[in-house]
C-alpha positions as CSV (number, residue, x, y, z in Angstrom):
1,M,-21.0,7.3,0.7
2,S,-19.9,4.2,2.4
3,V,-16.4,3.2,3.4
4,E,-15.3,-0.4,3.0
5,V,-12.0,-1.6,4.3
6,L,-10.0,-4.1,2.1
7,V,-7.7,-6.1,4.4
8,S,-4.9,-8.4,3.6
9,V,-4.0,-10.8,6.4
10,M,-2.4,-14.2,7.1
11,N,-3.7,-17.0,9.3
12,Q,-6.2,-14.9,11.2
13,N,-9.5,-15.5,13.0
14,M,-12.4,-13.3,11.9
15,E,-13.9,-12.4,15.3
16,T,-10.6,-11.7,16.9
17,L,-9.3,-9.6,13.9
18,V,-12.3,-7.3,13.6
19,E,-12.2,-6.4,17.3
20,Q,-8.4,-5.8,17.4
21,M,-8.5,-3.6,14.3
22,G,-11.4,-1.5,15.7
23,L,-13.5,-1.9,12.5
24,E,-16.6,0.3,12.3
25,S,-17.5,-0.1,8.7
26,D,-18.0,-2.8,6.0
27,A,-14.9,-4.8,5.3
28,V,-13.6,-7.4,2.8
29,I,-10.9,-9.5,4.5
30,I,-8.6,-11.8,2.5
31,N,-7.0,-14.4,4.8
32,Q,-4.0,-16.2,3.3
33,C,-3.9,-19.6,5.1
34,D,-3.9,-23.3,4.4
35,R,-7.6,-23.6,3.6
36,Q,-10.4,-22.2,1.5
37,G,-13.6,-20.8,2.9
38,Y,-16.0,-18.0,3.5
39,E,-17.5,-16.4,6.6
40,E,-19.7,-13.4,7.2
41,M,-20.7,-11.4,10.3
42,E,-22.2,-8.1,11.3
43,Y,-20.0,-5.9,13.5
44,K,-20.8,-2.4,14.8
45,G,-23.2,-1.9,11.9
46,G,-20.8,-3.1,9.3
47,R,-20.9,-6.2,7.1
48,I,-17.7,-8.2,7.4
49,R,-16.9,-10.6,4.6
50,F,-14.0,-13.0,5.4
51,Y,-12.5,-15.1,2.6
52,S,-9.8,-17.7,3.2
53,F,-7.5,-18.7,0.4
54,P,-4.3,-20.9,0.2
55,E,-2.7,-18.5,-2.3
56,R,0.1,-16.3,-1.1
57,G,1.3,-12.8,-2.0
58,I,0.3,-9.3,-1.0
59,G,-0.6,-8.3,-4.5
60,K,-2.8,-11.4,-5.1
61,S,-4.7,-10.8,-1.8
62,R,-5.2,-7.1,-2.4
63,N,-6.5,-7.8,-5.9
64,A,-8.8,-10.5,-4.6
65,A,-10.3,-7.9,-2.2
66,I,-10.7,-5.3,-5.0
67,E,-12.7,-7.9,-7.0
68,R,-15.1,-8.4,-4.2
69,A,-15.5,-4.8,-3.0
70,D,-18.9,-3.1,-3.3
71,G,-18.5,0.0,-1.1
72,D,-18.3,3.6,-2.4
73,I,-14.9,4.2,-0.9
74,C,-12.2,1.5,-0.6
75,L,-9.7,1.8,2.2
76,F,-6.7,-0.6,2.0
77,S,-5.4,-2.1,5.2
78,D,-3.3,-4.8,6.9
79,E,-3.8,-6.9,10.1
80,D,-1.5,-4.7,12.1
81,I,-3.6,-1.5,11.7
82,V,-5.8,-0.3,14.5
83,Y,-8.3,2.4,13.5
84,E,-9.3,5.5,15.3
85,P,-13.0,5.7,16.4
86,G,-14.9,7.5,13.7
87,Y,-12.4,6.8,11.0
88,A,-15.1,6.0,8.4
89,Q,-17.0,9.3,9.0
90,A,-13.7,11.2,8.8
91,I,-12.9,9.7,5.4
92,E,-16.4,10.3,4.2
93,R,-16.2,14.0,5.2
94,E,-12.9,14.5,3.3
95,F,-14.4,13.1,0.1
96,A,-17.5,15.1,0.5
97,A,-15.4,18.3,1.0
98,N,-13.2,17.5,-2.1
99,P,-15.5,16.1,-4.8
100,E,-12.6,16.5,-7.3
101,A,-10.6,13.9,-5.5
102,D,-10.6,10.4,-6.9
103,M,-8.3,9.2,-4.1
104,I,-7.2,10.6,-0.8
105,L,-4.2,9.7,1.4
106,F,-4.5,9.8,5.2
107,N,-2.1,9.6,8.1
108,I,-1.4,6.3,9.8
109,Q,0.8,6.6,13.0
110,V,3.9,4.3,12.8
111,E,7.1,4.0,14.7
112,E,9.6,6.8,14.1
113,S,12.1,4.4,12.5
114,R,9.5,3.3,9.9
115,K,8.0,6.7,9.1
116,T,8.2,7.7,5.5
117,Y,5.7,10.5,5.5
118,F,3.4,12.6,7.7
119,I,0.7,14.7,6.1
120,T,0.4,18.2,7.4
121,D,-1.8,19.9,4.7
122,R,-4.2,19.2,1.8
123,K,-2.5,19.1,-1.5
124,R,-2.2,17.2,-4.8
125,V,0.1,14.2,-5.0
126,R,2.5,14.1,-8.0
127,W,4.6,11.4,-9.6
128,Y,7.8,12.6,-8.0
129,N,6.6,12.1,-4.4
130,C,4.3,9.1,-4.7
131,G,7.1,6.7,-3.5
132,R,6.7,7.7,0.2
133,Y,3.1,6.6,0.8
134,G,2.0,3.1,1.8
135,A,-1.2,1.2,0.9
136,V,-2.7,1.6,4.4
137,S,-3.0,5.4,3.7
138,F,-5.0,4.9,0.5
139,A,-8.7,5.6,0.2
140,I,-10.2,5.6,-3.3
141,R,-13.6,5.8,-5.0
142,R,-14.5,2.3,-6.1
143,K,-16.0,3.4,-9.4
144,V,-12.7,5.1,-10.3
145,L,-10.7,2.0,-9.3
146,E,-13.0,-0.1,-11.5
147,Q,-12.8,2.3,-14.5
148,S,-9.0,2.5,-14.3
149,G,-8.5,-1.3,-14.3
150,V,-5.4,-0.8,-12.2
151,K,-4.4,-3.7,-10.0
152,F,-1.6,-4.4,-7.6
153,S,1.7,-5.7,-9.1
154,L,2.6,-9.3,-8.6
155,L,6.2,-8.5,-9.2
156,F,6.7,-6.5,-6.0
157,G,5.7,-7.0,-2.4
158,G,5.5,-9.8,0.2
159,G,5.6,-13.2,-1.5
160,A,6.8,-11.7,-4.8
161,R,10.1,-11.7,-6.6
162,F,11.1,-8.2,-5.4
163,S,10.6,-7.3,-1.8
164,N,8.3,-4.2,-1.7
165,G,6.9,-1.3,-3.6
166,E,3.7,-2.7,-5.0
167,D,1.7,0.1,-3.2
168,N,3.9,2.8,-4.7
169,L,3.6,1.3,-8.2
170,F,-0.2,1.0,-7.7
171,L,-0.4,4.7,-6.8
172,K,1.8,5.7,-9.8
173,E,-0.2,3.7,-12.3
174,L,-3.5,5.2,-11.0
175,M,-2.1,8.7,-11.5
176,D,-0.7,7.8,-14.9
177,W,-4.3,6.8,-15.8
178,G,-5.6,10.1,-14.7
179,C,-6.7,9.6,-11.1
180,L,-6.6,12.8,-9.0
181,V,-4.9,12.1,-5.7
182,Y,-4.8,14.4,-2.7
183,T,-3.6,14.3,0.9
184,A,-5.6,15.0,4.0
185,P,-3.9,15.8,7.4
186,V,-6.3,13.4,9.2
187,L,-5.1,10.6,11.5
188,I,-7.3,7.5,10.9
189,G,-5.3,4.8,12.6
190,R,-2.0,3.5,13.9
191,E,0.3,0.6,13.1
192,V,1.0,-2.0,15.8
193,A,4.8,-2.5,15.9
194,G,5.9,-5.9,14.8
195,E,8.5,-7.7,12.7
196,S,8.5,-6.8,9.0
197,S,7.6,-9.5,6.6
198,W,10.1,-8.2,4.0
199,F,12.6,-5.8,5.5
200,K,15.8,-7.7,6.7
201,G,18.1,-4.7,6.8
202,Y,19.8,-2.4,4.4
203,D,21.6,-5.2,2.5
204,K,22.4,-5.9,-1.2
205,K,18.9,-7.3,-1.9
206,F,17.2,-4.3,-0.4
207,F,19.0,-1.8,-2.6
208,Y,18.9,-4.0,-5.7
209,D,15.1,-4.5,-5.3
210,R,14.7,-0.7,-4.8
211,G,16.6,-0.1,-8.0
212,V,14.2,-2.4,-10.0
213,L,11.2,-0.5,-8.4
214,Y,12.7,2.9,-9.1
215,H,12.9,2.1,-12.8
216,Y,9.2,1.2,-12.8
217,L,8.3,4.3,-10.8
218,Y,10.6,7.0,-12.2
219,G,11.9,5.8,-15.6
220,V,14.8,7.9,-16.8
221,M,14.9,9.7,-13.4
222,A,15.5,6.4,-11.5
223,V,19.2,6.9,-11.0
224,P,19.1,10.5,-9.8
225,F,16.3,9.6,-7.4
226,G,18.3,6.6,-6.3
227,L,21.3,8.7,-5.5
228,R,19.1,11.0,-3.5
229,Y,17.8,8.0,-1.6
230,V,21.1,6.4,-0.7
231,T,22.5,9.7,0.6
232,K,19.7,10.3,3.1
233,R,20.9,10.6,6.7
234,N,19.2,7.5,8.0
235,I,20.4,5.4,5.1
236,R,24.0,6.7,5.4
237,S,24.1,5.7,9.0
238,E,23.1,2.1,8.2
239,A,24.9,1.3,4.9
240,D,27.8,2.4,2.7
241,P,26.4,4.9,0.2
242,G,28.8,3.8,-2.5
243,K,28.0,0.1,-2.4
244,A,24.3,0.9,-1.9
245,F,24.3,3.1,-5.0
246,R,26.0,0.4,-7.2
247,W,23.5,-2.2,-6.0
248,L,20.6,0.1,-6.7
249,C,22.0,0.9,-10.2
250,D,22.2,-2.8,-10.9
251,G,18.6,-3.1,-10.0
252,V,17.6,-0.2,-12.3
253,R,19.3,-2.0,-15.2
254,K,17.4,-5.2,-14.3
255,G,14.2,-3.2,-14.1
256,K,14.8,-1.9,-17.7
257,R,15.1,-5.5,-19.0
258,L,12.1,-6.8,-17.1
259,K,9.9,-3.9,-18.3
260,K,11.1,-4.3,-21.8
261,E,10.2,-8.0,-21.7
262,G,6.8,-7.2,-20.2
263,L,7.2,-9.5,-17.2
264,T,4.5,-9.1,-14.5
265,E,5.5,-11.6,-11.8
């Protein structure tokens, strides 16, 4: 097995980026910038392929990386991730130990205020808890990814109409297809703190967009799951739960209309 990191970045330099991320494996890097080009280099035994495109959008860049991937295991990443030494071997060991797994989710250390999960054991991921995991925790067998035909949504995420959730929807659609997803209590990297490209606070747009996403993720359970979300302790301390819930429900109704119309971006 070989691990290949699929990285989405903006306005980066290849040599600087691979060093700061601590890459020790093959990688496909999609650089969103004002030019088009291709560079390649060897780094610590890995082949780094660096594509520059003027197109914008996290979904577009992740899909472009998927189209160019050729490793056995695809690991999704961003420019603010720094990997632990030996991360590739750790991922390979988990897949070797669990041949049933099509996809395994790993720990990435983040600031406490941004933490949505921390994996403490090995277990199966289900539809009702897929919303807590981010793309940088995802490692998937490339053949399964190709067979499923699942791609990242262009409706959600940075540069898209709705602010985030493309990774949650990607995971849900893979599981709907039949992908077996497991967790592994293994730390493979950490996130370098920085300003979010999409989170501007718990405002109306935040909850409205989350309502749209919840319809795509949970269907008829979107409203109950939304109520549970807005009454979480950290949310209550930052926003009025009543207003937040109304905005979220407005988003759920919008999501129903969009899905019925079949809009994808």
